[in-house]
N, C-alpha and C positions, 0 to 999 in steps of 0.2 A: 807649166812653163812652156814658152814657145821654143821650138827647135831652132838650131843654129841657122838653118836656111831662112827661116822666117825673120830671125834677127837681122840677117844681112839685108833682106828686103826692107825691113823697118828702118835701117840706117839710111837707106836711099830715100824712103818716103818722108822721113822726118828731118832730113838735112836742113830744110828751110824753116822748121818750126821755131827753133830757139830764138829768143829775143825778137820776136815778131809781134805785130799787132794781131788782134783776134780775127780781123778780116783776112789777113794773110794766111792765118792758120786754116780758115775756112777754104781759101783758095787751094791750099796745099791738099786738104782733104778731098776737095772736088777733083783736083788733078790726079789723085791716087785712084780715082774711080775708073779711069780709062774710058772705055766705050759705054760704061754705065753712068757716066756723068749726067746725061739728061734725066735719068731716073731720079738721082739725088736732087737735082735742081727742081724737078717737078714737085718734090715733097715740100721744098721751101716755098715754091709758088703757091701751092695749095693752102699753106697757112698764111700767106700774104693776102690772098684774094678770096678763095672759096670758104675758108674757115678762119677768119682773121682774129683769132684769140691770141693776144700777145704772149701768154704763158705757154701756149702750145708751140708757137713759133720759136720761143726761146728753148723749149724742150727739144725741138727738132734740131736747132743749131748745136745744142750740147751733144746730142747723139752723133751728128755728122762730123763735128770737129774732132771728136775722139774716136771715130769709127776706124781710121787706119790702123789702130792698135788692136783691133779685134779680127779674128780670123775664122774662116770656115774651110772645110775640106774642098779641094779643087777637083772638079770632074764628077763623073757619075759612079765611080767605083764604090763610094761610101753608100750609095743607095742599093747597090747590089749586095753589099755586106748586110745592110739593114733588112733587105728582103730575105736573105738567108737566116738572119736572126729571128725574123718574124715566124718563119717556118719551124725553127727549132723551139721557140718558146710556145708555139701552138701545139706542139707534139706532146700530148699528155702521157705517152708511153715512156718518155725520157725522164729520168730522175734529174733533180737540180744539178747533181754532179756531172751527169752526161751532157746536159745543156751547156754548162760552163765549159767543159772540156771540148765539146764540139766547136764552140765559138773560138776557143783558144787555138785549136788545131787549124781552123780555116784562116784565122788571123795570121798565124806564122807561115802558112803555106802560100797564101794568096794576097793578103791585105796588109802585110807588115810595113809596106812602103807608104801607106796612106798618111800617117802623121807628118811625113816629110813633104807632102804635097798640099800646100795650103794657099789660100788667097785672101787678101783683105776683104772684109765684108762690104766695103764701098764698091767692090767690083761685081758683087753677086746679089746684093739685097734688092728687093723689089719695092716699088712705090707703095703698093697696097699693103704689104706686110708692115712696113715702117709706119705708115699712117694708122693702120689698125692698132698697133701697139701703143702709139702715142694717144690715140683717142680713148682706148679702153682704160689705160692706166690713169689718164687724166680724169675720166668720168669717175673712176673708183676713188681717186684722191678727193674729188669735190663732193661726192655723194655718199661714200661709205663712212659711217661713224667711226669705224676702227682704223681709218686712214687720215681723217681730217686734222689730226694733231700735227701732221707733217708741215714743216716749212717748205718753200719751193725748192731750196737747195737740198733738203732731205728727200723730197720727192724724186729729184733727179737720180739719186743713187739707190734709194730703198725700194722704189716701185716702178719707175719708168723703164729701165733698160730692157731691150728686146731679147736679151740672153743673159744668163747668169754665169756661164763659163765659156771660154773659147772652144771652138770646134762644135759647139752645140748647134744642132740643125736649125735652120731658119724656117721652122714650121709654126703653125698656129697653136703653140703649146698652151697659151692662156685658155683658149676655147676647149682644147682636148682635156686638160686636167680639171678645169672647173666643171666639165660635164661628168668626168669620172668620179670626182670627189665633192660634188656640190650638194649632196642630199641634205646635209645638215644646214646648209645655207638656204636651201629652198623651204625647209621645214624646221625653222629654229625653235628651240625651247625657250620661251620667254620667261625670264625671272628678273629679279631686281638686283642681281649681282653680276653675273658674267655676260648677260645679254648685250650684244653690240659693243663689247669691249675688245680691244685688240688681242689681249692675252686669251680671253675666252673664246673668241672666234678662231684664233690660231690653234688652241688646244683641241677644239672641236674638229678642225680640219685634220690635225695630226692624228687624232684617234681614228677618224674615218679612213685615212690613208693606211695607217698601220693595220687596221682590221681587214682591209681589202687585199693588200698585197700578200703574196705567198713567199715570204722571205726566209732564207736559210743562211746561217752564218758561215759561208764558204769564202773566207777572206784570203784567197790565194789568187794567183795570176789567172785572168779570165778573158783575155782577148781585148779587142778595142772596146772602150766604154760605149754604152748604148745611149748616146746623147740625142735621142729622138723622143718626143713626147709620147709617141705610140708604143715605144719599147721600154723606156726607162722604168715605168711603173709595172711592167709585166715580168721583169726578170726575177728569177727565183734565187738568185745568188747576187753577189756584188760586195763591194767594199763599203766601209762606213762613209767615205766621200760620196759614193753613188746615192746613198739614201739621204745624206744631208742635202745633196742637190735636188733630189725629188721633193724633199720638204720645202726647200726654198722656192722652187718653181710652183708647187701646189699653193703655197701661201700667196705668192704674187699673183697667181691666176685669179685669186678671189679678193685681191686688194689689200692683203696684209703686208705691211712694210717689213722687209727682211733683207739681210745681207748674209754673206758667207765669210767666216773667219777660218784661218788655218795656220798651223805651225809647220815649218819645214822639217823639224825634228821633234818627235814626241819623246816623252820620258820612258815610254814602254813600247818599243818597236814602232809599229805604225798606228798605235791607238791614238784616238782623239786628234787626228791630223786635220780634220775638217768638221765644222759644225755650223749651225745657223744661229742668227741673232735677230730678234724682232725689236721694233721700237714701240714701246707700250704707250697707252693712253697718257701716262704721266711724263712722256718724253724720255723714259729710261730705257737703256739697252738691256734686254732680257735674253740671256743665252740659254741654249740647250746644253746638255752635258756632252752630247756628241750628235747623234742623228735622230731619226724618228722614234727610236726605241726609248728615249728618255723624256721625262716631263719637262716642259718649258719652265724655266726659272729655277730648276734644281741647281744646287751648288755645283759650279764647274770644277770637277776633280780637285777636291781640297788638298790632295797630295801631289798634284801635277806641277811640274816645272818645265820650262823650255827656253830656248834661246831667243825666239822671236814669235810673235803672232802678227800675221798680215791679214788685212781685210781686202777681199776682192772688190775692186771698184770698177766702174765703167770709165771714169776719167783717167787720163794719162798722168802719171807722176812725173813732174818736171825734173826732179833729181835723177831719176833713172833714164829719162830721155836724154839729159845732158851726158850721162855716162855712156850711153850707146853711141852718141855722136863722137865722143872724144877718146874713149879708151882704145888702146892698141890691141888689147885682148878683150873680147866681149863675152862675158859669162851670160848664159841664157836666163837672166832674171826676168820675171814677169814685170811688165811695164805699167800694169794697171792694178796697183795695190797701194794700201795705206798702212803704215806701221801703227799697230794698236797694242803693242806689247805691254805698255804700262797700264792698260785696262785689265790685264789678267795677272801679271806677275810683278813682284818687286823687280825693278830694273835700275841700271846704272849706266852712265856714260863711261866708257872704258878707254883710257889713254895708254897706249903701248909705245914705248920707245923702240924704234927700229935702228939697229946699229949700222954704222956707216958701211961696213963690209957687206951687209945685206942690201942696203939701199943702192949700192953701186951695181948690183946685179939686175936691177929692175929696169924695164923698158918704158914704163910710164909711172905716173904717181898714184895710180889706183892700187889699193891693197884690199884684201878680203879677209873676213873673219869666218872661221869654220867651227862648227860645234862637233864635239865627239858624239858618235852614234852609239847609244847604249842599246845592247841587245840582250834578251834573256836566252838567246840561243848559244850554243857552244861555238858558233862560228859566225863572223860577220862577213857577208858576201863582199867580193871586191867592188870597189866603187864603179858605178856605171858612168860617172862624169869625170871631170878633170881633176877632182880632189884626190889626195892620197886616201888609201883605204882606211875606213874607220872614221872619216870626217865628212861633214856636209857643210858647204858654204851657205851662210844665212844672210850675209850683208856685206857691204863694201864701204869704203870711204876714200878720201883723197889725202895723201900725205901732206902735212904742213911742217916743213922742216924735217925733223926726225920723228915727229909724232903722228901716230895713227889714232884718231879718236872715233870710236864707234858708239853711236848713240842708242840709248834705251835697250841695253842688252839684258836679257833675263839672267837672274842670279842662280847660284847653285848649278852651274853648268861649266864644263871644261871646254876651253877654246884654244885655237891656235891661229896665228896670222899668216896668210899666204900672199905671195906676190908673183908677178909674171916676169920671167927672165928672157922672154923672146921665143922660148920653146915650150915651156910648161909652167904650171903653177907650182911654186916651191915654198917650203916653210921659211919664214923670215923672222920668226920668234920661237921661243920655247913654248910648249903647252902651259896653260895656266888655268886656274880655277877662279871664277868670280864667285866669291863666297856669299853666304846669306847676309852678312853685314856690309856688303859692298866692297870689301877689300879683295885684292887679288893674291893668289898664291901660285908661284911658278913651280912647275913639276920638273924635277931633275931626274937624272938616271938613277939616283940613289933611292928615289921614292916612287918611281913609276910602277913598281910591282907591288906596292903596298896594298893590302886588302881595303884600306881606307878609300882608295880610288875606285873601288867597285861601285860606289854610290853614283859616280859619274860615267864610268866607262869600264867595261870588263874586257877590253882588248888592249894589250900593251901598246904603248906609243912607239 
């Protein structure tokens, strides 16, 4: 998620976006580039004159129009941090635990401010970097048998983007990772089954990456994420999302169409919060179970449930853009996601009646649905955000009369509705369970301590 400072900047940058023509959106994106505007315009000129392939020009337009929603670290401090990380990861005398703890210590002491200092990519991206990404991904789409099944619109999201997550360094990651993990691509095993298929190529890359990295399961706080191609694959620790990202970048570097899906609240603490999905030769979305450690196409946690699953996209979501422009309180939602909950879980549209005495407290018509955080620990840490402890906001909607209708909510989850009273987010409904059959069961004070509720949340409401 973007931090609140970035949200404020986005509100200013996107004020002109809504209800505008595509040309005006391009002008807004160019305006957000500031002194870097000539660089962005040079990319468009390149595809108008020097390399006039219509699809490449459209790809450049897609990237530029949505680029104000994507951010990088501002200034040189991040490079100093990465230089320090390079030394730590190169020190063979340090255990993985020591490497992790060293980066955590220097993050807290010196670099904790970095996530608050960001800049839109339009202001820092270079012409050569953007053209290189467009040209290489386009060549892969047109010439790689494992990518040729993509439509142009699929190419825009599954292969083209120059980064997979925000704050990722604008380095030549495609070249770096294809060099690190391209042995199998340079010396393929030819047979009549997997050869040149999307799933076969992806599994070959996955096996090579998994075999080369020195990974330890140290899933604890570990400092700033190493969002550099030269570092991400060298870390000996990391969370599941780190290795899902490494998989996605490695796949894209060699032309395999892939996206990242994630759930804001898992059924088991932080498990399965991010994973990758490839688009197979048959045009089917094939998911991992979580990250590099699981086979592609294995069943996705048959016992898993969750409130939402979002796909990280490059394109701006119009609904969330409208929210940022109009809400009096702006929750730091990611603005470049797509709701894909119904691809994973049974889901329902949930209609909640907000009583008049609660509606009268609200300062705008936006309301929020929060999922109970289930933990196997004895204690749930206090919320780091604006939610009450034990809850995590997963979506929003706009009140229509007295009704709040939340779409595609995962079943077998406990929820509560929150609203903004001008000071804080407050509960405006009783907690309720969206049951497996799609019905709702409100939780009263008489039932809140029932062992039956342990299935959803082990912390009293």
